MARVO-690209 format. One record per residue (C-alpha): residue number from 1; residue in three letters; x, y, z. Coordinates in steps of 0.1 Angstrom, whole numbers, plus 2048, in hexadecimal, padded with zeros to 3 digits. Each point is the difference from the previous one (the first is absolute). Layout:
BEGIN
NUM,ala,X,Y,Z
...
***
This chain:
BEGIN
1,unk,5E3,690,826
2,unk,80B,7DD,806
3,unk,80E,7E9,7E4
4,unk,807,7DB,7FE
5,unk,815,7EA,7EA
6,unk,7EF,7EC,7E5
7,unk,813,7E2,80F
8,unk,7F6,806,824
9,unk,7E2,814,80A
10,unk,808,7FE,825
11,unk,81E,817,800
12,unk,7F4,823,7FD
13,unk,816,81F,7FA
14,unk,7FA,825,7FE
15,unk,7FE,814,7E0
16,unk,822,80F,807
17,unk,811,7DE,804
18,unk,7EF,7F2,7E1
19,unk,80A,81E,7EB
20,unk,823,803,80C
21,unk,807,7DA,800
22,unk,7EF,7F9,7DE
23,unk,7FE,7DA,804
24,unk,7F7,7EB,81F
25,unk,81C,7E8,80C
26,unk,7EC,7E2,7F3
27,unk,802,80E,7DC
28,unk,7DB,806,7FE
29,unk,7F0,821,7F8
30,unk,7F1,819,818
31,unk,7DA,804,7FF
32,unk,7E8,817,813
33,unk,7EF,7ED,81D
34,unk,7DF,811,7F9
35,unk,7F3,80E,7DF
36,unk,7E0,812,809
37,unk,7E7,80F,7E7
38,unk,801,826,7FE
39,unk,7E1,811,80F
40,unk,7E2,807,7EA
41,unk,805,826,802
42,unk,822,7FC,7EF
43,unk,7F0,7F2,7E0
44,unk,7E3,819,802
45,unk,81A,81D,800
46,unk,818,7EF,7E7
47,unk,7F7,814,7E1
48,unk,807,821,812
49,unk,822,7F6,80D
50,unk,822,808,7F1
51,unk,819,7E3,7FB
52,unk,814,80C,81D
53,unk,7E1,801,816
54,unk,7F7,7DD,7F5
55,unk,823,7F4,808
56,unk,801,811,822
57,unk,7DF,7F0,80A
58,unk,808,7DD,7F3
59,unk,823,7FF,80F
60,unk,7F4,80D,821
61,unk,7E4,7E6,801
62,unk,818,7E4,7F9
63,unk,81E,808,816
64,unk,7ED,810,81D
65,unk,813,816,819
66,unk,823,7F3,7F8
67,unk,809,823,7F3
68,unk,7F0,820,80D
69,unk,7E5,80D,7E8
70,unk,812,821,7F9
71,unk,821,7EF,7F7
72,unk,7EE,7E5,7EB
73,unk,7EC,819,7EC
74,unk,820,814,7F9
75,unk,812,7E0,7F5
76,unk,7E3,7F6,7E9
77,unk,7FD,823,7F0
78,unk,825,801,7F9
79,unk,801,7DD,7F1
80,unk,7E2,804,7E8
81,unk,806,822,7F1
82,unk,7F8,7F6,7DC
83,unk,7E0,7F8,7ED
84,unk,7EF,7DF,7F9
85,unk,7EB,805,7E1
86,unk,7E7,7E7,7F3
87,unk,7FF,801,7D9
88,unk,7E1,7F3,7EF
89,unk,806,7EB,7E1
90,unk,7DC,7F7,7FA
91,unk,7E0,7FE,814
92,unk,80C,7E0,812
93,unk,825,803,800
94,unk,817,819,812
95,unk,825,802,807
96,unk,80C,80B,823
97,unk,821,812,7FA
98,unk,817,7F8,81D
99,unk,81F,810,7F0
100,unk,7FE,824,809
101,unk,819,7FE,81D
102,unk,825,808,7FF
103,unk,80B,7DE,7F1
104,unk,7E3,7FD,7E8
105,unk,7F4,7DF,80F
106,unk,7E5,7F4,818
107,unk,81B,7F7,819
108,unk,804,824,809
109,unk,7E1,7FC,816
110,unk,810,7E5,815
111,unk,824,80D,7FF
112,unk,7F7,824,80A
113,unk,7E9,7F5,81C
114,unk,819,7E6,80D
115,unk,81D,819,7FF
116,unk,7ED,819,816
117,unk,7F3,7E5,817
118,unk,822,7F1,805
119,unk,80F,823,804
120,unk,7E6,806,81C
121,unk,808,7E0,812
122,unk,825,804,7FB
123,unk,803,822,811
124,unk,80D,7F3,821
125,unk,818,7E6,7F2
126,unk,826,806,801
127,unk,80B,7E4,7E8
128,unk,7F9,803,7DA
129,unk,7E3,7EC,7F2
130,unk,809,7ED,7E0
131,unk,7E3,7FA,7E8
132,unk,805,7E2,7E9
133,unk,7EA,7FE,7E1
134,unk,7FE,7E9,7E2
135,unk,7F1,80E,7E0
136,unk,7F4,7F3,7DF
137,unk,7FB,823,7F3
138,unk,7ED,81C,810
139,unk,805,7F9,825
140,unk,824,80A,800
141,unk,7FA,822,7F0
142,unk,7E3,808,818
143,unk,813,7F5,81F
144,unk,81F,813,7F5
145,unk,7EB,820,7FB
146,unk,7EB,7FB,81F
147,unk,81D,7FA,818
148,unk,819,818,7EF
149,unk,814,812,81B
150,unk,7E9,7F5,81C
151,unk,815,805,820
152,unk,80C,7E0,811
153,unk,7F5,7E9,7E3
154,unk,816,7EF,7E6
155,unk,7F0,7ED,7E2
156,unk,80F,7E2,7EE
157,unk,7EE,7F7,7E0
158,unk,805,7DE,7EF
159,unk,7F6,7FD,7DC
160,unk,805,7E6,7E4
161,unk,81B,80A,7E8
162,unk,7F2,807,7DD
163,unk,7DC,7F8,80A
164,unk,7F3,823,808
165,unk,7FA,81C,7E6
166,unk,81D,819,7FB
167,unk,7EC,81D,80F
168,unk,7F5,7EA,81E
169,unk,824,7F8,806
170,unk,80A,824,7FF
171,unk,7E6,808,81A
172,unk,811,7EA,81A
173,unk,824,803,7F6
174,unk,805,826,7FD
175,unk,7F6,810,821
176,unk,81D,7F6,816
177,unk,801,80F,824
178,unk,7EE,7E6,815
179,unk,7F5,7EA,7E2
180,unk,816,7E2,7F5
181,unk,7F7,7EA,7E2
182,unk,80B,7DC,7FE
183,unk,7FF,7F2,7DC
184,unk,7FA,7DA,805
185,unk,809,7E7,7E5
186,unk,7DF,7EE,801
187,unk,7DA,804,802
188,unk,7E9,814,816
189,unk,7F9,7E0,813
190,unk,825,7FD,808
191,unk,801,824,80D
192,unk,7E1,7F9,815
193,unk,80F,7E0,80E
194,unk,81F,813,80B
195,unk,7EC,81A,812
196,unk,7EA,7E6,812
197,unk,81F,7EC,80A
198,unk,810,820,80E
199,unk,7E2,806,817
200,unk,802,7DC,80D
201,unk,826,802,806
202,unk,802,805,826
203,unk,825,808,7FF
204,unk,7FC,81C,7E6
205,unk,7E2,80E,813
206,unk,815,802,820
207,unk,819,816,7ED
208,unk,7E8,816,7EC
209,unk,7DD,80F,803
210,unk,7EE,7F2,7E2
211,unk,7DD,806,7F1
212,unk,7EF,7FB,7DF
213,unk,7EF,817,7E8
214,unk,7F2,7E5,7E9
215,unk,7DA,7F9,800
216,unk,808,7E6,81B
217,unk,801,81E,818
218,unk,7DD,808,80D
219,unk,808,825,7FD
220,unk,800,7FC,7DA
221,unk,7DF,7EC,800
222,unk,7EB,818,814
223,unk,803,81F,7E9
224,unk,7FB,7EB,7E1
225,unk,7DC,7F9,80C
226,unk,7F8,826,800
227,unk,7FD,806,7DB
228,unk,7E5,7E6,7FD
229,unk,7EA,817,815
230,unk,80A,81E,7EA
231,unk,7F7,7ED,7E0
232,unk,7DE,7F7,80F
233,unk,7FA,824,80A
234,unk,807,80C,7DD
235,unk,7E8,7E6,7F1
236,unk,7E5,80C,819
237,unk,805,824,7F5
238,unk,7FE,7F5,7DB
239,unk,7DE,7F0,807
240,unk,80A,7DB,7FE
241,unk,7E5,7E8,80D
242,unk,80F,7DF,7F4
243,unk,814,7E7,816
244,unk,825,80A,800
245,unk,81D,7E8,7F8
246,unk,825,808,800
247,unk,819,7F1,7E8
248,unk,822,7FF,810
249,unk,820,7F9,7ED
250,unk,811,7E8,819
251,unk,823,7F5,808
252,unk,806,7FD,825
253,unk,7DB,805,806
254,unk,803,81D,819
255,unk,7E8,816,7EC
256,unk,7E6,7E5,7FE
257,unk,803,7F7,825
258,unk,7FC,825,808
259,unk,7E0,800,7EC
260,unk,7F2,7E2,814
261,unk,80A,814,81F
262,unk,7EB,81D,7F4
263,unk,7E3,7E8,7F9
264,unk,802,7F2,823
265,unk,7FF,824,80D
266,unk,7DE,803,7F0
267,unk,807,80D,7DD
268,unk,7E6,7F0,7E9
269,unk,817,7F0,7E7
270,unk,7ED,7E6,7EB
271,unk,81F,7ED,7F5
272,unk,826,803,7FE
273,unk,811,7F4,7E0
274,unk,823,7F2,803
275,unk,810,809,7DE
276,unk,822,7F0,7FA
277,unk,818,7FB,7E4
278,unk,810,7DE,7F8
279,unk,809,7FD,825
280,unk,7DD,7F2,807
281,unk,805,7EE,821
282,unk,7E2,810,811
283,unk,7E7,7FD,7E3
284,unk,809,7DB,7FE
285,unk,7FB,7FD,826
286,unk,7DD,810,7FD
287,unk,7F7,7E6,7E5
288,unk,810,7E1,80E
289,unk,805,806,825
290,unk,825,7F7,7FC
291,unk,81A,81A,809
292,unk,820,7F9,7EC
293,unk,81B,81B,801
294,unk,819,7FF,7E4
295,unk,81D,813,7F2
296,unk,7F4,821,7F2
297,unk,801,806,7DA
298,unk,809,821,7F0
299,unk,7E4,814,7F0
300,unk,7FB,824,7F3
301,unk,7EB,806,820
302,unk,81F,7FA,814
303,unk,7F4,80D,822
304,unk,7E8,7E2,800
305,unk,81B,7E6,7F9
306,unk,7FC,7EE,821
307,unk,800,7DB,804
308,unk,7F8,7FE,825
309,unk,7EB,81D,80B
310,unk,808,80C,823
311,unk,7DD,80C,809
312,unk,7EF,7DF,7F7
313,unk,805,7F6,825
314,unk,7EB,81F,809
315,unk,7E5,7F7,7E7
316,unk,7FE,7DD,80E
317,unk,7FF,80D,823
318,unk,7E3,818,7F8
319,unk,7EB,7E2,7F3
320,unk,80C,7E5,817
321,unk,7E3,7F2,815
322,unk,7FC,7DF,812
323,unk,7EE,7E5,7EC
324,unk,800,817,7E1
325,unk,814,7FC,7E0
326,unk,816,81F,7FD
327,unk,801,800,7DA
328,unk,7DA,7FE,7FE
329,unk,7FC,81D,819
330,unk,819,815,7ED
331,unk,7F0,7F8,7DF
332,unk,7E0,811,80C
333,unk,812,821,800
334,unk,81C,7FC,7E7
335,unk,802,7F4,7DC
336,unk,821,7FA,7EF
337,unk,80B,804,7DC
338,unk,822,7FE,7EF
339,unk,80D,80D,7DF
340,unk,820,7FD,7EC
341,unk,815,81B,7F0
342,unk,7EF,7FC,7DE
343,unk,7DE,807,80F
344,unk,80E,81D,815
345,unk,80F,811,7E1
346,unk,7DE,7FD,7EE
347,unk,7EF,80F,81E
348,unk,817,81E,801
349,unk,7F7,806,7DB
350,unk,7DB,7FA,805
351,unk,7FD,819,81D
352,unk,813,81A,7EC
353,unk,7EB,7FC,7E0
354,unk,7DF,7FB,811
355,unk,802,81A,81D
356,unk,81D,816,7F6
357,unk,810,7F7,821
358,unk,824,7F4,804
359,unk,801,7E4,81A
360,unk,820,7EF,80C
361,unk,805,7DA,7FD
362,unk,7F5,7FA,824
363,unk,7E0,813,7FC
364,unk,7FB,7EF,7DF
365,unk,7FF,7DE,812
366,unk,7E6,80F,818
367,unk,7EC,80C,7E2
368,unk,800,7DD,7F1
369,unk,7F5,7F0,820
370,unk,7E4,819,805
371,unk,7F4,7FB,7DC
372,unk,7FF,7DA,805
373,unk,7EE,804,822
374,unk,7E6,818,7F1
375,unk,7F8,7E8,7E4
376,unk,7F2,7E9,81C
377,unk,7F4,81C,817
378,unk,7F6,81D,7E9
379,unk,7EB,814,819
380,unk,81E,80C,814
381,unk,816,81F,800
382,unk,825,7F7,7FE
383,unk,81D,813,80C
384,unk,823,7F8,7F3
385,unk,81D,809,817
386,unk,81A,812,7E9
387,unk,81D,7FA,816
388,unk,81C,813,7EE
389,unk,804,81B,7E6
390,unk,805,7F0,7DD
391,unk,820,814,7FB
392,unk,811,7EA,81B
393,unk,7FE,7E5,7E5
394,unk,807,817,7E3
395,unk,814,7E7,7EB
396,unk,7E4,7E6,7FF
397,unk,7E3,819,7FE
398,unk,80F,814,7E3
399,unk,809,7E0,7EE
400,unk,7DC,7F3,804
401,unk,7EF,820,7F5
402,unk,81A,80B,7E7
403,unk,800,824,80D
404,unk,811,816,819
405,unk,7F1,804,822
406,unk,806,81D,818
407,unk,817,7FB,81D
408,unk,7F9,816,81F
409,unk,81C,818,807
410,unk,808,7F1,823
411,unk,806,7DE,7EF
412,unk,810,80C,7E0
413,unk,81C,813,812
414,unk,80C,7DF,80F
415,unk,80B,7F2,7DE
416,unk,821,812,802
417,unk,807,7FB,824
418,unk,81D,7E8,808
419,unk,7F6,7DE,80D
420,unk,80F,7F5,821
421,unk,7FB,7DB,80A
422,unk,813,7E4,811
423,unk,800,7DF,7EE
424,unk,7F8,7E1,815
425,unk,7FA,7DB,7FA
426,unk,7E1,7EE,80C
427,unk,813,7F1,81D
428,unk,7F3,80B,822
429,unk,823,7FC,80F
430,unk,80D,81A,7E7
431,unk,7E5,818,80A
432,unk,807,7FB,825
433,unk,825,806,7FA
434,unk,7F8,820,7EE
435,unk,7E7,80E,819
436,unk,816,7F8,81E
437,unk,81D,812,7EF
438,unk,7EE,81E,7F2
439,unk,803,821,811
440,unk,7DE,80F,804
***
């Protein structure tokens, strides 16, 4: 598998280099040189395949012979050892529960796959690999869990102080060992800016082996495409005959980009729905053609509080063709909708009262977007990606519903664990001073 930078398609690198480096030197994002449709027989056999078998087939098809098949199949089976249930709300609406992994969030798919892929590529290296990751919520916990005690790899997680839920914070500040949490006095965008600048700092990269576990790393994006195939399979088994659309709660847009990747590999997705909170940069772009990043605003769907989505560069690249308007091309596959906290709260209540299903604030935004889409396109089957267990946002969900919700044991036990974090300003020089002086 060869990959190029979204800023320079001429310089190709191997999968190993792209995964271990994280970002190209030109600050673009790595993309596969070729995205080929899967063979017809794959789709003919889809309904009879397990999720692990689907994942093994798709990953092998995409990356080729970069990893021997036996090692790859073992890696995939270890990474995806939890279920991906599709829960039907009504005859045209389902929820794909992506929170059955260790950290109760969809990011377990990417983090667990990446940890094992990096562990495989890192076997022959003598120097430690330092993973830098910025999180607005769930990424930190998933990466911490996925990489916990991985030999030869240290993880540094930057998160915005006071802007992640208490249980999310505990997931990334209580493990210790090879996991270090930096509590940044700023926003997620500030954390992300520090990480990006670190990768472009030639002096720092000469001293340390750095890589990224954010969705900017291609190793996160590839596995996020897999559960779209699984959802489609479960709809097939249930007898669905309508065109399928996916409503994707979106922040950095890795999940939605992964859905487009699945579509380009031949999965017959009718439409992708970009569902955002008040941080509506991409829905506005799809309506106006103007991309205008801004400082993110805080909402109750905090994992989506992103004012300059990293994966937008990949989305543009997927639709960039000579003499074509990129926004118009993108708009053929993606519709964007945005909702504020008041609307989100009402949606959490509506889903509970109407379907007896507790949805988290991020999934609620996806529900609203699908509902609006299906008013215009009623003859579709919609799948909402439920990206995290509602108990991860227990304070807001219980306040909205005015009732207690159950917290899974593996999350509840963190409440009494002591938090360990290092406070940091938004200054890159402060971060650089810290990491150069820290004893890994």
